[in-house]
Structure formats: C-alpha cells, structure tokens
C-alpha positions in Angstrom: 80.2 -18.7 39.9 76.7 -20.2 39.8 76.2 -23.9 40.2 75.1 -24.1 36.6 78.2 -22.4 35.3 80.4 -24.5 37.5 78.7 -27.6 36.1 79.1 -26.5 32.5 82.8 -25.5 33.0 83.7 -28.9 34.6 81.6 -30.8 32.0 83.5 -29.1 29.2 86.9 -29.6 30.9 86.3 -33.2 31.6 84.7 -33.7 28.2 87.8 -32.3 26.5 90.2 -34.7 28.2 87.8 -37.6 27.6 87.6 -36.7 24.0 91.4 -36.5 23.8 91.4 -40.0 25.4 89.3 -41.5 22.7 91.9 -41.4 19.9 94.6 -42.6 22.3 92.5 -45.5 23.4 91.6 -46.4 19.8 95.2 -46.3 18.6 96.3 -48.4 21.6 93.5 -51.0 21.0 94.3 -51.2 17.3 98.0 -51.7 17.9 97.4 -54.4 20.4 94.6 -56.1 18.5 96.4 -56.2 15.2 99.9 -57.0 16.5 98.9 -59.7 19.0 96.1 -61.2 16.9 92.8 -62.4 18.4 94.4 -65.2 20.5 97.3 -63.0 21.9 95.0 -60.0 22.5 92.5 -62.3 24.3 95.3 -63.5 26.6 96.4 -60.0 27.3 92.8 -58.8 27.8 92.0 -61.7 30.2 95.0 -60.8 32.5 94.3 -57.1 32.4 90.7 -57.8 33.4 92.0 -59.7 36.4 94.0 -56.7 37.8 91.0 -54.6 38.8 89.6 -57.7 40.6 92.8 -58.4 42.4 93.3 -54.7 43.3 89.9 -54.5 45.1 91.4 -55.1 48.6 93.9 -52.3 47.9 91.7 -49.5 46.6 88.2 -51.0 47.0 85.8 -48.3 48.0 88.5 -45.7 48.8 87.7 -43.3 45.9 84.0 -42.9 46.7 84.5 -42.9 50.5 87.2 -40.2 50.1 85.1 -38.2 47.8 82.1 -38.2 50.2 84.1 -37.6 53.4 86.5 -35.0 52.0 83.7 -33.0 50.4 82.2 -32.8 53.9 85.5 -31.9 55.5 86.0 -29.0 53.0 82.5 -27.7 53.5 83.0 -27.7 57.3 86.7 -26.7 57.1 87.8 -29.8 59.1 91.4 -29.9 57.8 92.8 -32.0 60.6 90.4 -34.8 59.7 91.4 -34.2 56.0 95.0 -34.9 56.8 94.3 -37.8 59.0 92.2 -39.5 56.4 94.8 -39.0 53.7 97.5 -40.6 55.8 95.3 -43.5 56.7 94.3 -44.1 53.1 97.9 -44.1 51.9 99.0 -46.5 54.7 96.2 -48.8 53.8 97.3 -48.9 50.2 100.9 -49.5 50.9 100.4 -52.4 53.4 97.8 -54.3 51.3 99.5 -53.8 48.0 102.9 -55.2 49.2 101.1 -58.2 50.7 99.1 -58.9 47.6 102.2 -58.7 45.3 104.2 -61.0 47.5 101.4 -63.6 47.6 101.1 -63.7 43.8 104.9 -63.9 43.4 105.0 -66.7 46.0 102.4 -68.7 44.1 104.3 -68.2 40.8 107.6 -69.3 42.4 106.5 -72.3 44.4 103.9 -73.7 42.0 103.6 -74.3 38.2 100.2 -72.6 38.1 101.8 -69.7 36.1 104.2 -71.7 34.0 105.6 -70.6 30.7 103.1 -71.0 27.8 100.1 -70.3 30.0 98.2 -67.0 29.9 98.6 -66.9 33.7 102.3 -66.3 33.2 101.5 -62.7 32.6 100.0 -62.2 36.0 103.1 -61.8 38.2 104.2 -58.9 36.0 100.8 -57.3 35.8 100.4 -57.2 39.6 103.1 -54.6 39.7 100.5 -52.1 38.7 98.4 -52.7 41.8 100.3 -50.3 44.2 100.1 -47.5 41.7 96.4 -48.2 41.1 95.9 -47.8 44.8 97.8 -44.5 45.1 95.9 -43.1 42.1 92.6 -44.2 43.6 93.4 -42.2 46.8 94.4 -39.1 44.8 91.4 -39.4 42.5 88.9 -39.7 45.3 90.5 -36.8 47.2 90.5 -34.4 44.3 86.9 -35.1 43.4 86.0 -34.4 47.0 87.9 -31.1 46.7 85.7 -30.3 43.7 88.6 -30.7 41.2 87.4 -33.6 39.0 89.5 -32.3 36.1 92.8 -32.8 37.9 91.7 -36.2 39.1 91.1 -37.4 35.6 94.2 -36.0 33.7 96.7 -38.6 34.9 94.6 -41.7 34.2 92.9 -40.3 31.1 95.8 -38.6 29.3 99.1 -39.3 30.9 98.8 -43.1 31.3 97.5 -43.9 27.8 100.1 -41.5 26.3 103.0 -43.2 28.0 101.5 -46.6 27.1 101.2 -45.6 23.4 104.8 -44.4 23.3 106.0 -47.6 24.9 104.0 -49.8 22.6 105.2 -47.9 19.6 108.8 -48.5 20.6 108.1 -52.2 21.1 106.4 -52.3 17.7 109.3 -50.5 16.1 111.8 -53.2 17.4 109.3 -56.0 16.5 109.2 -57.4 20.0 105.5 -56.7 20.8 103.9 -59.8 22.3 101.5 -60.3 25.2 104.3 -60.3 27.8 105.9 -57.1 26.5 102.4 -55.5 26.3 101.9 -56.1 30.0 105.3 -54.7 30.7 104.3 -51.6 28.7 101.3 -51.2 31.0 103.5 -51.4 34.1 105.9 -48.8 32.7 103.0 -46.4 31.8 101.5 -46.8 35.3 104.9 -46.0 36.9 105.2 -42.8 34.8 101.6 -41.9 35.7 102.5 -42.3 39.4 105.2 -39.7 39.1 103.1 -37.1 37.2 100.0 -37.6 39.4 102.1 -37.2 42.6 103.5 -33.9 41.3 100.0 -32.7 40.3 98.4 -33.6 43.6 101.0 -31.7 45.6 100.4 -28.6 43.4 96.7 -28.4 43.8 95.9 -29.7 47.3 94.8 -27.0 49.8 97.9 -25.5 51.4 95.9 -24.6 54.5 95.6 -28.3 55.4 99.4 -28.4 56.2 98.8 -26.0 59.1 96.7 -28.5 61.0 97.6 -31.6 63.0 96.1 -34.9 61.6 93.0 -36.1 63.4 92.1 -39.8 63.1 88.7 -41.5 63.4 89.8 -44.8 62.0 87.0 -46.9 63.5 84.4 -44.7 61.8 86.2 -44.7 58.5 86.7 -48.5 58.6 82.9 -49.0 59.2 82.1 -46.7 56.3 84.8 -48.3 54.0 83.4 -51.8 54.3 80.2 -51.3 52.4 82.0 -49.1 49.8 84.6 -51.9 49.3 81.9 -54.6 49.0 80.1 -52.3 46.6 83.3 -51.8 44.5 83.9 -55.5 44.6 80.4 -56.3 43.3 80.5 -53.5 40.7 83.9 -54.5 39.4 83.1 -58.1 39.3 79.9 -57.3 37.5 81.7 -55.4 34.8 84.5 -57.9 34.4 82.6 -61.2 34.8 82.0 -61.5 31.1 85.7 -61.3 30.2 86.7 -63.5 33.2 84.2 -66.3 32.4 85.1 -66.1 28.7 88.7 -66.6 29.6 87.9 -69.5 31.8 85.3 -71.4 29.7 85.8 -70.1 26.1 88.5 -69.5 23.5 90.9 -66.6 23.8 89.5 -65.2 20.6 86.1 -64.8 22.3 87.8 -62.8 25.0 89.3 -60.5 22.4 85.9 -60.1 20.8 84.3 -59.1 24.0 87.1 -56.7 24.8 86.7 -54.9 21.4 82.9 -54.9 21.9 83.2 -53.3 25.3 85.0 -50.3 23.6 81.7 -49.5 21.9 79.8 -49.7 25.1 82.3 -47.4 26.8 81.9 -44.7 24.2 78.1 -44.7 24.8 78.4 -44.3 28.5 81.2 -41.7 28.3 78.9 -38.8 28.8 77.4 -40.2 32.0 80.8 -41.0 33.3 81.8 -37.3 32.9 78.6 -36.1 34.6 79.1 -38.5 37.6 82.6 -37.0 38.2 81.2 -33.5 38.3 78.1 -33.9 40.4 79.4 -36.2 43.2 80.4 -33.4 45.6 77.3 -31.4 44.6 75.1 -34.4 45.7 76.9 -34.5 49.0 76.3 -30.8 49.7 72.7 -30.9 48.5 71.9 -33.9 50.7 73.6 -32.4 53.8 71.6 -29.2 53.2 68.4 -31.3 52.9 67.8 -29.7 49.5 65.6 -32.2 47.8 64.8 -29.9 44.9 68.5 -29.6 44.0 68.9 -33.4 44.2 66.0 -33.8 41.8 67.5 -31.2 39.5 70.9 -33.0 39.5 69.2 -36.3 38.8 67.3 -35.0 35.8 70.2 -33.0 34.4 72.7 -35.8 34.6 70.4 -38.2 32.9 69.2 -35.9 30.1 72.7 -34.5 29.5 74.2 -37.9 29.3 71.5 -39.3 27.0 71.7 -36.3 24.7 75.4 -37.1 23.9 75.0 -40.9 24.1 72.3 -41.3 21.5 74.2 -40.1 18.4 77.3 -42.0 19.5 75.2 -45.2 19.7 73.5 -44.5 16.4 76.9 -44.2 14.6 78.2 -47.4 16.2 75.1 -49.4 15.4 74.6 -48.3 11.8 78.3 -48.1 10.8 79.8 -50.5 13.3 80.7 -53.3 10.8 82.6 -50.8 8.7 84.4 -49.3 11.7 85.4 -52.7 13.0 86.7 -53.9 9.6 88.7 -50.7 9.1 90.0 -50.2 12.6 90.6 -53.7 14.0 90.7 -55.9 10.9 88.6 -58.5 9.1 89.4 -61.2 11.7 87.4 -59.3 14.4 84.3 -58.5 12.3 82.2 -61.6 12.7 82.9 -62.1 16.3 82.6 -58.5 17.5 79.8 -56.6 15.9 76.9 -58.6 17.5 78.2 -58.4 21.1 78.9 -54.7 20.6 75.3 -53.9 19.6 74.0 -55.8 22.6 76.3 -53.9 25.0 75.3 -50.6 23.4 71.6 -51.2 24.1 72.4 -52.0 27.7 74.5 -48.9 28.2 71.8 -46.7 26.6 69.4 -47.9 29.3 72.1 -47.2 31.9 72.6 -43.6 30.7 68.8 -43.1 30.5 68.5 -43.7 34.3 71.4 -41.3 35.1 73.6 -41.2 38.2 71.7 -43.6 40.4 74.6 -45.2 42.2 76.1 -41.7 42.9 72.8 -40.4 44.2 72.7 -43.2 46.8 76.3 -43.5 47.8 77.0 -39.8 48.1 74.0 -39.4 50.3 75.0 -42.2 52.7 72.9 -45.0 51.2 75.7 -47.1 49.8 74.1 -50.3 51.2 71.2 -49.7 48.9 73.5 -49.4 46.0 75.1 -52.6 47.0 71.7 -54.4 46.9 71.3 -53.4 43.3 74.8 -54.5 42.3 74.4 -57.8 44.1 71.3 -58.6 42.2 73.1 -57.6 39.0 76.1 -59.9 39.8 73.9 -62.9 40.6 71.9 -62.5 37.4 75.0 -61.9 35.4 76.8 -65.0 36.7 73.8 -67.2 36.2 73.2 -66.0 32.7 76.9 -66.1 31.7 77.2 -69.7 33.0 74.4 -70.7 30.7 75.0 -68.5 27.7 78.8 -68.4 27.4 79.4 -72.1 26.7 76.7 -71.9 23.9 77.2 -68.4 22.4 80.7 -67.2 23.5 81.0 -63.4 23.5 77.5 -62.9 22.3 76.2 -64.8 25.4 78.4 -62.7 27.6 77.1 -59.5 26.1 73.5 -60.5 26.5 74.1 -61.4 30.2 75.9 -58.1 31.0 73.2 -56.0 29.3 70.3 -57.7 31.0 71.9 -57.6 34.4 72.6 -53.9 33.9 69.0 -53.2 33.1 67.8 -55.1 36.1 70.2 -53.3 38.4 69.1 -49.9 37.1 65.4 -50.6 37.6 66.1 -51.6 41.2 68.3 -48.7 42.0 65.8 -46.2 40.5 63.2 -47.5 42.9 65.6 -47.2 45.8 66.5 -43.6 44.9 62.8 -42.7 45.0 62.2 -44.4 48.3 65.3 -43.0 50.1 65.6 -39.5 48.5 62.1 -38.8 47.2 63.8 -38.1 43.8 62.4 -39.4 40.5 65.5 -40.4 38.5 65.8 -40.8 34.7 65.8 -38.7 31.6 62.0 -38.8 31.2 
C-alpha cells in the first residue's frame, strides 16, 4: 500500500469515528446544559476542566513519547525495548495515580475546602477518572506508534461517550441528574472504557513482542519524558486556562458559556486533529530517513487537507450559530455563547491553516522548541485572561485564547523552518 493510500484510508477511518462522535457529543452537551442549567453546567464544566490539569503528572507527555519511541522500535524491530517501555509506562501511571487520588481524598477529609454546597465537592469523585486516563494515554500513544491510530481513538471517541450517554439518559429518566450525578456518570463511563480498551489493545498489539525479554533504558526515557511532560502541562494549561480562570474569577454561567463556545472551536479543528493522529509515525520515519521532501509534503498536505474541511464548518457555525445555539442549547445560552464561539472559531481557523506544527517538531526530536511556543502562548494567555475576564467574562477568555493561539502558531512555524527546513502552512 502506498503512503498516499495509507494516509487516505486512515483519514477516512478516523474521520468516520470522529463524525460518529459529533452527534454523541452534541446530545451529551445538550442533556447536561439543559438539565443542569447554566449555573450547574458551569460547576460541572469547571471540575471537568480541572481533571486534565490534575492528571498531567500521571499521563503527562507519555502519549507523544510512546508514539515517537515505539514507531522507532517497530521500524528497527527492537521488541525487547518495546516491552520494557510498556511495562515502565504502566508502572508510572499506577504509582502516581494512586498517590494523586489519595492526596485529593485526604484534603477533602481533613479540611473543609471541598465542603457540601461548593463546586469543589465534585472533585474527590472526579479524580477517580485519573487512573483510567493514564492507562488510556499509554495505550493510545502505543497504538499510534504502531501505526494503528484508528484503534487508539475508538475507545475514547466512541465507547466512552456512548456509555456516558446511556448513563446520563438513565439518570434523566429517574430525574436525579445534577452536577454530582453527572460527574459519577463520567466515572462510570471511563471505567467501562477501560475494560473495552484493554481488550482491544490485547487483540491488536504485535504478538511477536511476547517472544522477547523486556529491555529497559529508564534513564534515557526519563530524560525524554521530562520535556514532553512539561510540554503537555503547558499545552493543557493553555487550553484550559480560560475555563479555570472563569471558574475562579467569574460567575458559573460564564464558565458554561465558554464550555459551549469551545464546542464550536473543536468542530473547526476536528480535521487537523484527525490528520495529526495519522501522520505522527510518518513524521518519525521521514525524519529518521533524513527525507526532507517527504516532511515538506506531509506539512503541506496536513494543513491544506485540514483547512479544506474546516472552512465550511466554520462558515456554518458563524452564519447560523445563533440559530444553532437557540435550538440546541436553549435561549438562556444564546446571548452569552455566540460571541465567544465566533472568536474561538477565528483562532482555530488560524491554527488549522498552519497545520501540524507541534507534531513536526516533537516527532522529530525538537520537543523543546514546541515547548517554547507553548510557554509563550501560556504567558500571553494568562496575562490577557487576567485583564479581560473580570471585564468581559467568557468573551474576554475567548479573545485571550485565540490571540495566544495565533502567537504560538507564528512562533512554531518559524521554528519548524529553522530546524527542519520545512515551510509549514496551507499557502
């Protein structure tokens, strides 16, 4: 199979499950937004935004590190290193996840910081998702490294939201759906995903690897993991800072508005997300073969393909966004959501235009350069959010996120050209 046919097949496969994820995500968001109301949905969204931040020590940079290293192990048939890295990664997740959950529970038990009536009361329940998030991160990164991005996405994209939808529907039927039960529904859905993803992973991982003894180079992996983890921390913080600061310094309704607005931005960047999942191992192989022309081709194709799909989605959301919000989420969300959504869409269109910048750098061993761009984005985002959120709420958060995203992409594009001699972007 040619590289082009392989790309198209994976793109269509991932595109299919991502498209199937869209109605699931919409229905889940509508059920939560309408049932909990802006205030309750804001509390729920705030705590759910905290979980990726708290999970960073557990999964951190594991997915991208595993993708890069395992793609190399497969290419060179180093199955002993493959097994050693897998065992090390799972051990890391177990030890840190248990420690983190115990710390949160101890704080809840010995202090009144998470007392009844506070939105923080949801946190001790929500942290139960962190171990599963860690395990799924290991499996996802490994499967992408093996060149199986479709199997890495099915559990998170289809299985988890499907179980969540069924659980929410049951709670809604018995009229007990509130922020606390909504968080419990997330925990149950993640547990079910863990079972399914474990079975799927055992089915598709290379059987030849079982014939080799594990080989460990933990010191090397730890040195490589640190910049990936810092990068993941900065990137996650950058994407969640708007929700987090809104929850700290604005009303719960503004958090709900930002969460709904983010859905629009996610639809626009969907195509680039799919492309990134496919080309990550191809970037590794092209870089190790010193094939600059292939890297250039991957950079252009990823940007142009992503933009071709993103533009019509953005147009629909901008021109018919008010109608969509009113019909889907309700009148109470219209005035507080449409403006932030349009601002986020503009920022994400710029992001898609530049293409797979972070993947080009991290998969070629220049993760520290990616970190530079993300740090600049976080600093600018925090500074702007601190000024604009108290004055403009969700609109201020959306402006801050979009501007910081544009700044980051401009810097990363320059670094891609300097390091790889590749001109990124759809132009």
